[in-house]
Each structure stands twice: as structure tokens, then as C-alpha cells.
C-alpha positions as a Markdown table, in Angstrom:
| # | Residue | x | y | z |
|---|---|---|---|---|
| 1 | Met | 37.6 | 54.4 | 80.2 |
| 2 | Lys | 35.9 | 51.3 | 81.5 |
| 3 | Lys | 32.6 | 52.5 | 80.1 |
| 4 | Thr | 34.2 | 53.2 | 76.7 |
| 5 | Leu | 35.6 | 49.6 | 76.7 |
| 6 | Ile | 32.2 | 48.2 | 77.5 |
| 7 | Leu | 30.5 | 50.2 | 74.8 |
| 8 | Ser | 33.1 | 49.1 | 72.2 |
| 9 | Thr | 32.6 | 45.5 | 73.2 |
| 10 | Ala | 28.8 | 45.8 | 72.8 |
| 11 | Leu | 29.1 | 47.4 | 69.4 |
| 12 | Ile | 31.4 | 44.7 | 68.2 |
| 13 | Ser | 29.0 | 42.1 | 69.4 |
| 14 | Ile | 26.1 | 43.8 | 67.6 |
| 15 | Phe | 28.1 | 43.9 | 64.3 |
| 16 | Ala | 29.0 | 40.3 | 64.7 |
| 17 | Leu | 25.4 | 39.2 | 65.2 |
| 18 | Ser | 24.3 | 41.3 | 62.3 |
| 19 | Gly | 26.9 | 39.7 | 60.1 |
| 20 | Cys | 25.8 | 36.2 | 61.1 |
| 21 | Ser | 22.2 | 37.2 | 60.5 |
| 22 | Asp | 23.0 | 38.4 | 56.9 |
| 23 | Thr | 25.0 | 35.2 | 56.3 |
| 24 | Thr | 22.1 | 33.1 | 57.4 |
| 25 | Lys | 19.7 | 35.0 | 55.2 |
| 26 | Lys | 22.0 | 34.7 | 52.2 |
| 27 | Gln | 22.4 | 30.9 | 52.8 |
| 28 | Thr | 18.7 | 30.5 | 53.1 |
| 29 | Gln | 18.1 | 32.5 | 49.9 |
| 30 | Ile | 20.6 | 30.3 | 48.1 |
| 31 | Glu | 19.0 | 27.1 | 49.3 |
| 32 | Asn | 15.6 | 28.4 | 48.3 |
| 33 | Asn | 16.8 | 29.3 | 44.8 |
| 34 | Gln | 18.4 | 25.8 | 44.5 |
| 35 | Asp | 15.1 | 24.2 | 45.5 |
| 36 | Ser | 13.2 | 26.4 | 43.0 |
| 37 | Ser | 15.6 | 25.5 | 40.3 |
| 38 | Val | 15.3 | 21.8 | 41.0 |
| 39 | Thr | 11.5 | 22.1 | 41.0 |
| 40 | Lys | 11.5 | 23.9 | 37.7 |
| 41 | Thr | 13.9 | 21.4 | 36.2 |
| 42 | Ser | 11.7 | 18.5 | 37.3 |
| 43 | Lys | 8.6 | 20.2 | 36.0 |
| 44 | Asn | 10.3 | 20.9 | 32.6 |
| 45 | Ser | 11.5 | 17.3 | 32.5 |
| 46 | Ala | 8.0 | 16.0 | 33.2 |
| 47 | Glu | 6.5 | 18.3 | 30.6 |
| 48 | Ser | 9.1 | 17.2 | 28.1 |
| 49 | Arg | 8.4 | 13.5 | 28.7 |
| 50 | Ser | 4.6 | 14.2 | 28.4 |
| 51 | Ser | 5.2 | 16.1 | 25.1 |
| 52 | Ser | 7.4 | 13.3 | 23.8 |
| 53 | Thr | 4.8 | 10.6 | 24.7 |
| 54 | Ser | 2.0 | 12.7 | 23.1 |
| 55 | Glu | 4.0 | 13.1 | 19.9 |
| 56 | Ser | 4.9 | 9.4 | 19.9 |
| 57 | Thr | 1.2 | 8.5 | 20.3 |
| 58 | Val | 0.2 | 10.9 | 17.5 |
| 59 | Ser | 2.9 | 9.5 | 15.2 |
| 60 | Ser | 1.8 | 5.9 | 15.9 |
| 61 | Thr | -1.8 | 6.8 | 15.2 |
| 62 | Asp | -0.8 | 8.5 | 11.9 |
| 63 | Thr | 1.2 | 5.4 | 10.9 |
| 64 | Ala | -1.6 | 3.1 | 11.7 |
| 65 | Ser | -4.0 | 5.2 | 9.8 |
| 66 | Lys | -1.8 | 5.2 | 6.7 |
| 67 | Glu | -1.3 | 1.4 | 6.9 |
| 68 | Thr | -5.0 | 0.9 | 7.2 |
| 69 | Ala | -5.6 | 3.2 | 4.2 |
| 70 | Gln | -3.1 | 1.3 | 2.1 |
| 71 | Thr | -4.5 | -2.2 | 2.9 |
| 72 | Thr | -8.2 | -1.4 | 2.9 |
| 73 | Ser | -10.0 | -2.4 | -0.4 |
| 74 | Pro | -13.6 | -2.8 | -1.5 |
| 75 | Ser | -15.3 | -5.9 | -0.2 |
| 76 | Phe | -14.9 | -9.1 | -2.2 |
| 77 | Glu | -16.8 | -11.1 | 0.5 |
| 78 | Gly | -18.2 | -14.4 | -0.8 |
| 79 | Tyr | -15.8 | -14.6 | -3.8 |
| 80 | Thr | -12.9 | -16.9 | -4.3 |
| 81 | Ala | -9.3 | -15.8 | -4.9 |
| 82 | Glu | -9.6 | -16.9 | -8.5 |
| 83 | Gln | -12.7 | -14.8 | -9.1 |
| 84 | Ile | -10.9 | -11.8 | -7.6 |
| 85 | Glu | -7.9 | -12.4 | -9.8 |
| 86 | Tyr | -10.1 | -12.5 | -12.9 |
| 87 | Ala | -11.9 | -9.3 | -12.0 |
| 88 | Arg | -8.6 | -7.5 | -11.4 |
| 89 | Val | -7.0 | -8.8 | -14.6 |
| 90 | Thr | -10.1 | -7.7 | -16.5 |
| 91 | Glu | -9.9 | -4.2 | -15.1 |
| 92 | Ala | -6.2 | -4.0 | -15.7 |
| 93 | Ile | -6.6 | -5.0 | -19.4 |
| 94 | Ile | -9.5 | -2.5 | -19.9 |
| 95 | His | -7.2 | 0.3 | -18.6 |
| 96 | Tyr | -4.3 | -1.0 | -20.6 |
| 97 | Tyr | -6.3 | -0.6 | -23.8 |
| 98 | Lys | -7.6 | 2.8 | -22.4 |
| 99 | Gly | -11.2 | 1.6 | -22.3 |
| 100 | Asp | -13.7 | 3.6 | -20.4 |
| 101 | Tyr | -16.5 | 1.1 | -19.7 |
| 102 | Gln | -17.7 | -1.7 | -17.5 |
| 103 | Pro | -18.1 | -5.0 | -19.3 |
| 104 | Val | -21.6 | -6.5 | -19.5 |
| 105 | Ser | -20.2 | -10.0 | -19.6 |
| 106 | Ile | -17.0 | -11.8 | -18.6 |
| 107 | Asp | -16.3 | -15.4 | -19.6 |
| 108 | Val | -13.4 | -17.3 | -18.2 |
| 109 | Thr | -11.8 | -20.5 | -19.7 |
| 110 | Lys | -9.1 | -22.4 | -17.8 |
| 111 | Asn | -6.6 | -23.9 | -20.2 |
| 112 | Gly | -4.5 | -26.9 | -19.1 |
| 113 | Gln | -0.8 | -27.5 | -19.9 |
| 114 | Asn | 0.1 | -27.8 | -23.6 |
| 115 | His | -2.8 | -25.7 | -24.7 |
| 116 | Gln | -2.8 | -24.6 | -28.4 |
| 117 | Val | -2.5 | -21.0 | -29.2 |
| 118 | Phe | -4.9 | -21.4 | -32.1 |
| 119 | Pro | -7.6 | -24.1 | -32.1 |
| 120 | Phe | -6.3 | -25.5 | -35.4 |
| 121 | Lys | -3.9 | -28.1 | -36.7 |
| 122 | Gly | -0.3 | -26.9 | -36.8 |
| 123 | Ser | -0.7 | -24.4 | -33.9 |
| 124 | Val | 2.2 | -24.1 | -31.4 |
| 125 | Ile | 1.4 | -25.0 | -27.8 |
| 126 | Ile | 1.9 | -23.3 | -24.5 |
| 127 | Pro | 3.5 | -25.6 | -21.9 |
| 128 | Gln | 2.1 | -23.9 | -18.8 |
| 129 | Glu | -1.5 | -23.5 | -17.7 |
| 130 | Thr | -3.2 | -20.4 | -18.9 |
| 131 | Val | -6.5 | -18.5 | -18.6 |
| 132 | Thr | -8.5 | -17.0 | -21.5 |
| 133 | Leu | -10.6 | -14.0 | -20.6 |
| 134 | Ser | -13.4 | -12.8 | -22.9 |
| 135 | Phe | -15.3 | -9.7 | -21.9 |
| 136 | Ser | -17.5 | -7.4 | -23.8 |
| 137 | Lys | -18.9 | -3.9 | -23.4 |
| 138 | Asp | -22.0 | -4.5 | -25.5 |
| 139 | Asn | -22.0 | -8.2 | -26.4 |
| 140 | Thr | -21.0 | -7.6 | -30.0 |
| 141 | Met | -17.9 | -9.0 | -31.7 |
| 142 | Ala | -16.5 | -5.6 | -32.2 |
| 143 | Gly | -17.0 | -4.7 | -28.6 |
| 144 | Thr | -15.4 | -7.9 | -27.3 |
| 145 | Thr | -11.8 | -8.3 | -26.0 |
| 146 | Ile | -10.2 | -11.7 | -25.7 |
| 147 | Ile | -6.9 | -12.3 | -24.0 |
| 148 | Thr | -5.0 | -15.3 | -22.8 |
| 149 | Tyr | -2.6 | -15.0 | -19.9 |
| 150 | Ser | -0.4 | -16.9 | -17.5 |
| 151 | Ser | 0.4 | -15.7 | -14.0 |
| 152 | Asn | 3.9 | -14.9 | -12.9 |
| 153 | His | 2.8 | -15.3 | -9.3 |
| 154 | Asp | 4.3 | -11.9 | -8.3 |
| 155 | Gly | 1.4 | -9.6 | -9.1 |
| 156 | Ser | 2.0 | -9.6 | -12.8 |
| 157 | Ile | 0.9 | -11.6 | -15.9 |
| 158 | Asn | 2.1 | -12.4 | -19.4 |
| 159 | Phe | -0.6 | -12.1 | -21.9 |
| 160 | Tyr | -1.4 | -11.9 | -25.6 |
| 161 | Lys | -4.5 | -10.7 | -27.4 |
| 162 | Asp | -6.5 | -13.4 | -29.2 |
| 163 | Pro | -8.2 | -12.7 | -32.5 |
| 164 | Asn | -11.9 | -12.2 | -32.3 |
| 165 | His | -12.6 | -14.4 | -35.3 |
| 166 | Tyr | -10.8 | -16.8 | -37.7 |
| 167 | Gln | -12.1 | -16.0 | -41.1 |
| 168 | Asp | -8.9 | -16.7 | -43.1 |
| 169 | Glu | -9.4 | -20.1 | -44.8 |
| 170 | Arg | -5.7 | -20.9 | -44.2 |
| 171 | Tyr | -6.6 | -21.7 | -40.6 |
| 172 | Leu | -8.3 | -24.8 | -41.9 |
| 173 | Lys | -6.1 | -25.6 | -44.9 |
| 174 | Asp | -2.5 | -24.6 | -44.1 |
| 175 | Pro | -0.9 | -26.0 | -40.9 |
| 176 | Ser | 2.4 | -24.5 | -41.7 |
| 177 | Trp | 0.9 | -21.0 | -41.9 |
| 178 | Val | -1.0 | -21.7 | -38.7 |
| 179 | Glu | 2.2 | -22.7 | -36.9 |
| 180 | Lys | 3.9 | -19.5 | -38.1 |
| 181 | Glu | 1.0 | -17.2 | -37.1 |
| 182 | Ser | 0.5 | -18.9 | -33.8 |
| 183 | Gln | 4.2 | -18.5 | -32.9 |
| 184 | Lys | 4.0 | -14.9 | -33.9 |
| 185 | Leu | 1.1 | -14.3 | -31.6 |
| 186 | Leu | 2.9 | -16.2 | -28.7 |
| 187 | Asp | 6.0 | -14.0 | -29.2 |
| 188 | Ser | 3.8 | -10.9 | -28.9 |
| 189 | Arg | 3.2 | -11.6 | -25.2 |
| 190 | Gln | 3.5 | -8.7 | -22.9 |
| 191 | Glu | 4.1 | -8.5 | -19.2 |
| 192 | Leu | 1.5 | -6.4 | -17.3 |
| 193 | Asp | 1.4 | -5.6 | -13.6 |
| 194 | Ile | -2.0 | -6.2 | -12.0 |
| 195 | Pro | -2.6 | -3.3 | -9.5 |
| 196 | Val | -5.1 | -3.2 | -6.7 |
| 197 | Ser | -5.9 | 0.4 | -7.4 |
| 198 | Tyr | -8.7 | -0.7 | -9.7 |
| 199 | Asp | -10.4 | -2.8 | -6.9 |
| 200 | Gln | -13.4 | -0.5 | -6.7 |
| 201 | Glu | -14.2 | -1.2 | -10.3 |
| 202 | Ala | -13.3 | -4.9 | -10.0 |
| 203 | Ala | -15.7 | -5.3 | -7.1 |
| 204 | Gln | -18.5 | -3.9 | -9.3 |
| 205 | Ile | -17.9 | -6.4 | -12.2 |
| 206 | Ile | -16.9 | -9.6 | -10.3 |
| 207 | Ser | -20.5 | -10.9 | -10.2 |
| 208 | Lys | -20.6 | -11.0 | -14.0 |
| 209 | Ile | -17.8 | -13.6 | -14.2 |
| 210 | Gln | -18.8 | -16.9 | -15.7 |
| 211 | Ile | -16.2 | -19.7 | -15.4 |
| 212 | Lys | -16.4 | -22.4 | -18.1 |
């Protein structure tokens, strides 16, 4: 009986120790799994931050490239702002009239305030300062375009097309007719945007500008 009691006690102790060992193993496994989960989470977070930083860098680079492409234009080094304006206006007018040529000559005349539309008695006047551009594709009267414009100081101009010649004798003899015709021409003014998209062509003709 005593031996049986001792044996039972021993068995109970063994089972108890085995249970403790299993509990310890399970607790250790849980802790290891938690550590592994934390490590994976940290690694994924770091990779996410790295990816986000990389994407941000690429995005910034693309934006900078686009801005550079939009603002880069052919070199006008050595030329004044006025000369660049005249070259751009010339190209804008050529395209407006659907021309397909580069002018061989460009003459610029600056007109002060109260400039006559026609250089004859009776002509109406333009109160603001204007510029008259005369450019030709072949230095002939037929191949010459003459326009007078004033700037709107917003990237656009108001212009009218001057006659290439004054053969009608009424220019000299009839001031009333001159007044009427000059007002008609002034009223024909059109607004035109001056783009920078023609800068490549403008850079090629700017050296031909002669300012009077």
C-alpha cells in the first residue's frame, strides 16, 4: 500500500512537471511569434517609408523636368527685351496670315503719342505710343507686310495692317476722305496673343531687325 502511494505521488509529480514544461514551451513560442511579428511590421514600415520617399523623389524630379521644359526657350543672349518683342510679334503676325517663310528684312519704327494713322492731312491720330513693323520675304512691295501695333502689356497686342502704298490721289487732295479712311483702318484693329511657342523661329530672325 505504501509503495502504491509513493508510486502514485511520483506519477503525479511527473505529469505536473510535464505540464509546466509544455506551458513554458507554448509561452516561449508565443513570445517568439510576437517578436517575429514586430520585426516584420517594422521591416514593412521601413520599406513603405523607403518606397514613399522614392516615389516622392521621382515625382519631384518629374515636376522639375516639366517646369524646366516649359520655361526653357532658345537663346536671345545679347538682345534687348524690345528686340525680342519685335521678333516675337513678327513671327506671330506671319503665322496669323498663314505665312510659311522667314523674312529677309525687318524694319521697326517707334511712333510717339498722337501718331497719325495715315501720313496725310486729315488723318485721325492714335493717342498711345505704337510700333510699326515692316518685314518682307523677298524685298518686294508685294512680299512686304506692314502692321502697326500697341502692346496691352499682358502678352497680347492690338494691331492693324497698313497699306503697302498710297496711290489714290485723294490721300493728297481730300482730307475728309483721309479722315474717314483712317478711322476705318483704326477701327479694324484686332487683338492678337503673342506666344513664346514661335521662339525658335524668332531667335533665327532677330538679327535682321533694324530699328529706325
